[in-house]
N, C-alpha and C positions, 0 to 999 in steps of 0.2 A: 441468399448465405450470403450475409455483413461481412465485409472486408475488416482484418484488425485496425484499427487506427494506428498508424505508424508514429510515434513519441520522436521529436525532434532530435540529434544527439545531444545537444546543448541542453537541452533537458532532462534528458535522463543523466548526464553528466552531473546537472545540477543537482537531481537527488540524491545521488550518491555523495555528493561530497558534504553534506548537511550532517551538521554534529550530530551523534549518534543519540543524545537522550535529551535532544530540545523538543519544546511544543510545538514544532513547524507544523501547519494541518496539510496534509495530502490530498489532492485529489485523487479520485476514484483510477484515472488514467496514471497515478504515478505509482499507487500502490500498487497497480497490474502489472506495472513494470519492473518495481521493487521483486513482488512476490514472482515475477512470472506466471502468474493466471490473466486467464481471460475473464474480462467483466462480468460475464455469467456463472464463469464457478465463484470466483467471488461473492458475487450476491446470494449465491447456491450455498455459499460453506457463511456467510452471514446468516441466513435463516434456518441454517442446522444448529447456530451457536459457535459452531467450531472457529470463525473468524470475530474478533470483537467488531460491535457494533462502531460506526461512525459516528459524529456528531453532525445534526441536523441542523443547517443555516435557514434563516427565516426564507429565503430567498427557493427554496426547496431543493437546494442543493446539499449534497454530505463531504466532510472530510474525516480523516483522519488525523490523529496526531499522531504523529513521527514517532515519538516514545512508545507509546501502547503497541502500535506493531513491532516494533525492535522487541520489547519486552516479550509479546507472543511471540516471534520468531526463535528469539534465545529459550522458549517452555519447549519448540519444537525437536521432537527427536533426530540427531546428527544435524542440527544445523551447526555450520560452520560460519562466524563472522567474517566478512569480508575483510582482506587482508589491507594493512593500513599503508 
């Protein structure tokens, strides 16, 4: 069983402090931390069409636009935006 990679506190804080509607590109680790989901759950939800698909980069990487994930979150039942 693979251990979940711990995201350094400074990296997690930088994700949380971004403006909510910008076009910042987020990595899988950042989306995982923000949504509090494991990577395999994110991939499963992408495949089933629940979670928005990421942007594919030329080097084989993937990124999500922060505003796309924020819009998706706002459409989920019971979502409460974080306090400012």
